[in-house]
C-alpha positions in Angstrom: 63.8 174.1 -93.0 65.0 177.4 -94.4 63.8 180.5 -92.7 61.7 182.8 -94.9 63.1 186.1 -96.0 60.9 188.2 -93.8 62.1 186.5 -90.6 65.7 186.8 -91.8 65.3 190.5 -92.3 63.8 190.9 -88.9 66.6 188.9 -87.3 69.3 190.9 -89.0 67.9 194.1 -87.6 67.6 192.7 -84.0 71.0 191.0 -84.1 72.7 194.3 -84.9 71.6 195.4 -81.3 73.6 192.7 -79.5 75.8 194.2 -76.8 78.4 191.4 -76.4 79.3 187.9 -77.5 76.9 185.0 -76.8 77.2 181.3 -77.2 74.3 178.9 -78.1 74.9 175.5 -76.6 73.0 173.1 -78.9 71.7 169.6 -78.3 70.5 168.0 -81.5 69.7 164.6 -82.9 68.9 163.1 -86.3 65.1 163.8 -86.1 63.1 166.3 -88.1 62.5 168.6 -85.1 66.3 168.7 -84.5 66.9 169.6 -88.2 64.4 172.4 -87.9 66.1 173.8 -84.8 69.6 173.4 -86.3 68.4 175.4 -89.4 67.5 178.3 -87.0 70.6 178.3 -84.8 72.9 178.0 -87.9 71.1 180.9 -89.5 71.6 183.0 -86.3 75.3 182.2 -86.2 75.7 183.1 -89.8 74.0 186.5 -89.3 76.2 187.8 -86.4 79.8 187.5 -85.6 78.8 187.8 -81.9 77.0 184.4 -81.9 78.9 181.1 -81.7 77.6 177.6 -81.5 78.8 174.8 -79.2 77.6 171.2 -79.3 76.6 169.8 -76.0 74.1 167.4 -74.3 71.1 169.0 -72.6 68.3 167.3 -70.7 66.1 167.5 -73.9 66.9 167.0 -77.5 66.3 169.1 -79.6 67.1 172.1 -77.5 69.6 175.0 -77.1 70.6 177.3 -74.3 71.5 181.0 -74.7 74.6 182.0 -72.7 77.2 184.6 -72.0 80.8 183.5 -72.7 81.9 181.3 -69.8 78.6 181.6 -68.0 75.3 179.6 -68.1 72.4 182.0 -67.9 69.8 179.3 -67.5 67.7 180.3 -70.6 66.9 177.2 -72.7 64.5 176.6 -75.7 63.4 173.0 -76.2 62.1 173.0 -79.7 62.2 175.8 -82.3 61.0 179.1 -81.0 59.3 180.5 -84.0 55.6 181.4 -84.4 54.5 183.4 -81.4 57.8 182.6 -79.6 60.0 184.4 -82.2 59.9 187.5 -80.0 60.9 185.4 -76.9 64.0 184.2 -78.8 65.0 187.7 -79.9 64.5 189.2 -76.4 66.5 186.3 -74.9 69.4 187.0 -77.3 69.4 190.7 -76.6 69.1 190.4 -72.8 71.7 187.7 -72.4 74.1 189.9 -74.5 73.6 192.7 -71.9 70.9 194.8 -73.4 68.8 196.4 -70.6 65.2 194.9 -70.3 62.3 197.3 -70.6 60.9 196.7 -67.1 60.6 199.0 -64.1 63.6 199.1 -61.7 61.5 197.9 -58.8 60.7 194.7 -60.7 64.4 194.2 -61.5 65.2 194.7 -57.8 62.6 192.2 -56.8 63.9 189.6 -59.2 67.5 190.1 -58.0 66.5 189.8 -54.4 65.1 186.2 -54.7 67.2 183.7 -52.9 67.3 179.9 -53.6 67.3 177.6 -56.6 64.3 177.8 -58.9 64.1 175.6 -62.0 61.2 176.7 -64.2 59.8 174.8 -67.2 57.0 176.2 -69.4 55.1 174.0 -71.8 53.8 176.0 -74.8 52.4 175.7 -78.3 53.7 177.9 -81.0 50.2 179.1 -81.9 49.6 180.3 -78.3 49.5 184.1 -78.0 49.4 184.0 -74.2 52.5 181.8 -73.9 55.2 184.4 -74.9 54.4 186.6 -71.9 55.2 183.8 -69.5 58.3 182.6 -71.4 59.7 186.1 -71.6 59.0 186.8 -67.9 60.8 183.7 -66.8 63.6 184.1 -69.2 64.1 187.6 -67.9 64.2 186.3 -64.3 66.8 183.7 -65.4 69.0 186.4 -67.0 68.8 188.6 -63.9 69.1 186.0 -61.1 71.8 183.2 -61.2 69.5 181.0 -58.9 66.8 180.9 -61.5 66.7 178.8 -64.7 63.9 178.5 -67.3 63.3 176.1 -70.2 60.6 176.8 -72.8 59.2 173.4 -74.1 57.3 173.2 -77.4 54.5 170.7 -76.8 54.5 169.9 -80.5 58.1 168.7 -80.4 57.8 166.9 -77.1 54.4 165.2 -77.4 55.2 162.2 -75.3 56.4 164.4 -72.4 53.2 166.5 -72.6 51.0 163.4 -72.6 52.8 161.8 -69.8 52.1 164.9 -67.6 48.5 165.1 -68.9 49.1 168.7 -70.0 45.9 169.9 -71.7 46.3 173.6 -71.4 49.1 176.0 -72.3 51.1 177.8 -71.0 51.6 175.3 -68.2 54.5 176.2 -65.8 56.4 173.7 -63.6 58.7 174.8 -60.7 61.3 172.3 -59.5 59.3 169.5 -61.1 56.0 170.4 -59.5 53.0 172.1 -61.2 53.2 175.9 -60.6 50.5 177.6 -62.6 48.8 177.6 -66.0 47.6 180.6 -68.1 48.9 183.9 -69.0 51.1 185.6 -66.3 53.1 188.8 -66.2 56.5 189.0 -64.4 54.7 190.9 -61.6 52.1 188.1 -61.2 54.9 185.4 -61.1 56.7 187.4 -58.4 53.5 187.8 -56.4 52.9 184.0 -56.6 56.5 183.5 -55.3 55.6 185.7 -52.3 56.7 189.2 -53.5 53.2 190.8 -53.7 52.8 194.4 -52.4 51.0 194.4 -49.0 48.5 196.9 -47.6 51.1 199.1 -46.0 52.4 200.2 -49.4 49.1 202.0 -49.9 48.8 203.7 -46.5 50.2 207.1 -47.4 48.6 207.6 -50.8 46.8 211.0 -50.9 43.2 211.1 -52.2 42.8 211.0 -56.0 40.7 213.3 -58.1 39.9 210.4 -60.4 40.5 206.7 -59.4 40.0 204.2 -62.2 39.2 200.6 -61.1 40.2 198.3 -64.0 43.1 198.5 -66.5 41.5 197.4 -69.8 40.9 199.6 -72.8 38.1 201.5 -71.0 40.2 202.1 -67.9 43.4 203.1 -69.7 41.4 205.5 -71.9 39.7 207.0 -68.9 43.0 207.5 -67.0 44.7 209.1 -70.0 41.8 211.5 -70.5 41.8 212.4 -66.8 45.6 212.8 -66.6 45.5 215.2 -69.6 43.3 217.5 -67.5 46.1 217.8 -65.0 44.2 216.2 -62.1 45.5 213.5 -59.8 44.8 210.2 -61.4 45.2 206.6 -60.4 44.5 203.1 -61.9 44.0 200.1 -59.7 43.9 196.8 -61.7 44.2 193.1 -61.1 45.6 192.7 -64.7 46.5 195.5 -66.9 44.9 195.1 -70.3 42.1 192.9 -69.1 40.6 190.4 -71.5 42.3 192.0 -74.5 45.4 190.1 -73.4 43.5 187.0 -74.4 42.4 188.2 -77.8 44.3 187.0 -80.8 43.6 188.8 -84.2 42.1 192.3 -84.0 41.0 193.6 -87.4 38.2 196.0 -86.5 40.3 198.6 -84.5 40.0 201.6 -86.8 43.2 202.9 -88.4 45.1 199.6 -87.4 44.6 197.0 -90.1 45.7 194.1 -87.9 47.1 193.7 -84.4 47.0 191.2 -81.6 45.8 191.6 -78.1 49.1 191.5 -76.2 50.7 194.0 -78.6 47.7 196.4 -78.3 48.0 196.1 -74.5 51.7 196.8 -74.6 51.0 200.0 -76.7 48.3 201.1 -74.4 50.5 200.6 -71.3 53.3 202.5 -72.9 51.1 205.5 -73.5 49.7 205.3 -69.9 53.3 205.5 -68.6 53.8 208.8 -70.5 51.4 210.5 -68.1 51.6 211.1 -64.4 49.2 208.2 -63.5 49.7 206.1 -60.4 49.3 202.5 -61.7 48.7 199.9 -59.0 48.8 196.4 -60.5 47.7 193.0 -59.1 45.1 194.6 -56.9 41.4 193.5 -56.9 38.7 195.8 -55.5 36.6 194.4 -52.7 34.2 197.2 -51.7 33.0 200.7 -52.8 31.6 203.1 -50.2 30.4 206.7 -50.7 31.4 209.0 -47.8 32.8 212.6 -48.0 35.2 210.9 -50.5 34.6 207.7 -52.3 36.5 204.8 -50.7 37.7 201.7 -52.6 38.8 198.9 -50.3 41.2 196.3 -51.9 41.3 192.6 -51.1 44.6 193.1 -49.3 42.9 195.4 -46.9 44.2 198.7 -48.2 41.7 201.6 -48.7 42.1 204.1 -51.5 40.2 207.4 -51.5 39.1 209.6 -54.4 36.8 212.5 -55.3 35.5 210.5 -58.2 35.7 206.8 -59.3 35.5 205.3 -62.7 34.5 201.6 -62.7 36.0 199.7 -65.7 36.3 196.2 -64.4 35.4 194.5 -67.7 34.1 191.0 -68.1 35.2 187.4 -68.1 34.4 184.3 -70.0 31.0 182.9 -69.0 31.0 179.5 -67.4 28.3 176.9 -68.4 27.7 175.9 -64.8 27.4 172.2 -65.6 28.9 169.2 -63.7 32.4 168.5 -64.9 33.3 172.0 -66.1 35.2 173.1 -63.0 36.6 169.6 -62.3 38.1 169.2 -65.7 39.3 172.8 -66.3 42.8 172.4 -68.0 42.1 168.7 -68.1 40.2 168.8 -71.4 37.9 171.9 -70.6 39.5 174.9 -72.3 38.5 178.5 -73.2 41.2 179.4 -75.7 41.2 177.4 -79.0 44.3 179.2 -80.3 46.4 178.4 -77.2 45.2 174.9 -76.4 44.0 173.6 -79.8 47.4 172.1 -80.8 47.2 169.8 -77.7 44.2 168.1 -79.3 45.7 167.3 -82.7 44.0 164.2 -84.1 41.4 164.1 -81.2 37.7 164.7 -81.0 36.5 167.9 -79.4 33.3 169.9 -78.8 32.7 173.7 -79.1 29.9 175.0 -76.9 28.5 178.2 -78.4 27.2 179.2 -81.8 28.2 182.9 -81.8 31.1 184.4 -83.8 33.7 183.3 -81.2 32.3 179.8 -81.1 32.1 179.3 -84.8 35.6 180.8 -85.4 36.9 178.4 -82.8 35.2 175.4 -84.5 36.6 176.4 -87.9 40.2 176.8 -86.5 40.0 173.6 -84.6 38.7 171.6 -87.6 42.0 172.2 -89.3 44.0 170.3 -86.7 41.6 167.9 -84.7 39.9 164.8 -85.9 36.3 166.0 -85.4 34.5 169.0 -84.0 31.0 168.9 -82.5 29.3 172.3 -82.2 26.6 172.6 -79.5 24.2 175.7 -79.7 21.4 176.3 -77.2 19.3 178.4 -79.6 17.4 177.0 -82.5 19.8 178.7 -84.9 23.5 179.7 -84.9 24.1 183.4 -84.1 27.4 183.7 -86.0 27.8 185.9 -89.1 26.6 184.2 -92.3 30.1 184.1 -93.8 31.4 182.1 -90.8 28.4 179.7 -91.0 29.0 179.1 -94.7 32.7 178.2 -94.0 31.7 176.0 -91.1 29.2 174.0 -93.1 31.7 173.4 -95.9 34.0 171.5 -93.5 33.8 167.7 -93.7 34.8 167.0 -90.0 32.2 169.2 -88.2 28.8 168.2 -86.8 26.4 170.9 -85.6 23.7 170.3 -83.0 21.3 173.3 -82.5 18.5 173.7 -79.9 20.5 171.6 -77.4 21.4 172.2 -73.8 24.7 171.0 -72.4 24.0 168.7 -69.4 27.4 167.4 -68.2 31.1 167.0 -69.1 32.2 163.5 -68.2 35.5 161.9 -67.4 37.6 160.4 -64.6 41.0 162.2 -64.4 40.4 164.1 -67.7 37.5 164.7 -70.2 36.1 161.7 -72.0 32.8 163.0 -73.3 29.9 165.5 -73.1 26.2 164.9 -72.6 23.5 167.2 -74.0 19.7 167.4 -74.0 17.7 167.8 -77.3 15.4 170.7 -76.2 12.7 169.6 -78.7 12.5 166.0 -77.8 13.9 166.0 -74.3 16.2 163.1 -75.2 19.7 163.0 -73.7 22.7 162.2 -76.0 26.3 161.5 -75.2 29.4 162.2 -77.4 32.7 160.6 -76.7 35.6 163.1 -77.0 38.7 164.4 -75.4 38.2 168.2 -75.3 35.5 170.8 -74.7 36.0 174.5 -75.7 33.6 176.9 -74.0 32.6 180.0 -76.0 29.3 181.2 -74.7 29.9 184.9 -74.1 30.9 187.2 -71.2 29.8 188.1 -67.7 30.6 191.5 -66.1 33.1 191.6 -63.2 30.8 193.5 -60.9 29.7 191.0 -58.2 31.8 192.9 -55.6 29.7 196.0 -55.9 26.6 194.4 -54.4 23.8 197.0 -54.1 26.1 200.1 -54.0 25.4 201.0 -57.6 22.5 200.2 -59.9 23.0 197.1 -62.0 20.8 195.1 -64.4 21.9 191.5 -65.0 25.2 192.4 -63.5 25.8 195.3 -65.9 26.3 198.8 -64.3 23.6 201.2 -65.5 25.2 204.5 -66.9 23.8 207.6 -68.6 25.2 209.4 -71.6 28.0 210.9 -69.5 29.1 207.6 -68.1 27.5 208.4 -64.7 26.0 205.8 -62.4 23.2 206.5 -59.9 25.8 207.3 -57.2 27.1 210.9 -57.4 30.8 210.9 -58.4 30.8 207.3 -59.5 31.1 206.6 -63.2 31.6 203.5 -65.3 32.8 202.4 -68.7 33.4 199.4 -71.0 32.1 195.9 -70.8 31.0 196.0 -67.2 28.3 198.5 -68.2 24.9 198.2 -69.9 26.5 199.4 -73.2 24.8 197.2 -75.8 28.0 196.4 -77.8 31.1 194.9 -76.2 34.0 196.0 -78.5 37.5 197.4 -77.8 36.9 200.6 -79.7 33.6 201.2 -77.9 35.2 200.6 -74.5 37.9 203.1 -75.3 35.3 205.7 -76.3 33.2 205.1 -73.2 36.3 205.4 -71.0 37.0 208.8 -72.5 33.3 209.8 -71.9 33.4 208.7 -68.3 36.7 210.7 -67.7 35.2 213.8 -69.2 32.0 213.2 -67.2 34.1 212.9 -64.0 36.0 216.1 -64.8 32.8 218.0 -65.4 31.5 216.6 -62.0 34.6 217.9 -60.2 34.2 221.4 -61.7 30.6 221.6 -60.7 31.2 220.2 -57.2 
């Protein structure tokens, strides 16, 4: 397989940044997957005099490792890292060559301080936009710590291995042969899971903030930037910077940007936040809000942060169906990301629950790779845009059931079917299949607030200034009663809430 000219042009630019010589140790066979990988590594070697190839035998074929001369760094790619993993390959080449990673020094110090032997393996699909974050984080840890190794494994190239482990969700990470975690993770989240999470004592001596933002999605980041630009003491406390935008693939309605992807947008937002004097506290979940002389936010680790004003921007999460089998078979056939997990269901039968835009887009995408798609919609009609419905109904391998209620997801150790009730006749039907993709909307992350602020159906009630019913407490984004849940609207509401908080501080 020859690389297209656009990829070659990108590679030439990046390879010019290599700091020192590197060697790619290659394990290849006579199969098509090996031929594809060899085309890539030969292209790399032809483009830079700093890259040499060495034939070897690695645990998996096809695969190749990226090393310094005379030193195994533990960074291995099993398969051909193109698609969404192209960036992972480029970063591995640069970092192994000695180019400094763009992470904070305290993260580098944490990685270097880890003692012991850690063999990580990450199963990915090349269409998964969440996988590269995990691959890049573990590659970085391998480059910085000689006790850590990491292998990226393309599930498409190693189907038998994936099926033998019953992997039905990517990224799936294994540590020393045992399951470690699945889903998108940052390097900080991996370190926390390894026991390097900040404890409450690290927050003891923080002075009160003028504005404390709870949540690090588009609304929270926008609020923090607007507050910091006013020259007031600003902090962000967030479980996951970027929020659900991290899980969004194509973004084509963000005005002035024709097309971007969620992780890239989050990276741009985080970079801009870092340009201001904002105290960013990651991997922290809020537990309690209490209004005293100052507003107190207690974190789940027991720490208490104080601020003159607070902006709640905790966003929303995928809504669960709440039916038997959904929790039991999560990552065992029940999935929420068709782009990530769809390739694991090639040639199989799946269902999509939900007839809105996200559900119908998922059904259309899945129909291109699976054997058959069954769409289940609770309402009498699909809610998706007409153009999407037209495309859906043109596909030969899609069946649509409207006015039905999902009753149960069945299986033993993994999904084998779904049962639904026809709401008109009351009859129960069962469909045999291997995967269920849930796409039924969002639910706000506000349960922790209890009765402290006014909420309707979980959504925080705000006025035109972003203010809640509690003086000094503001809210923005998908956790509020804003009628439209869009990235650009969340950013605007974050700015509104910050300006509202600043106005409140001036008047009080």
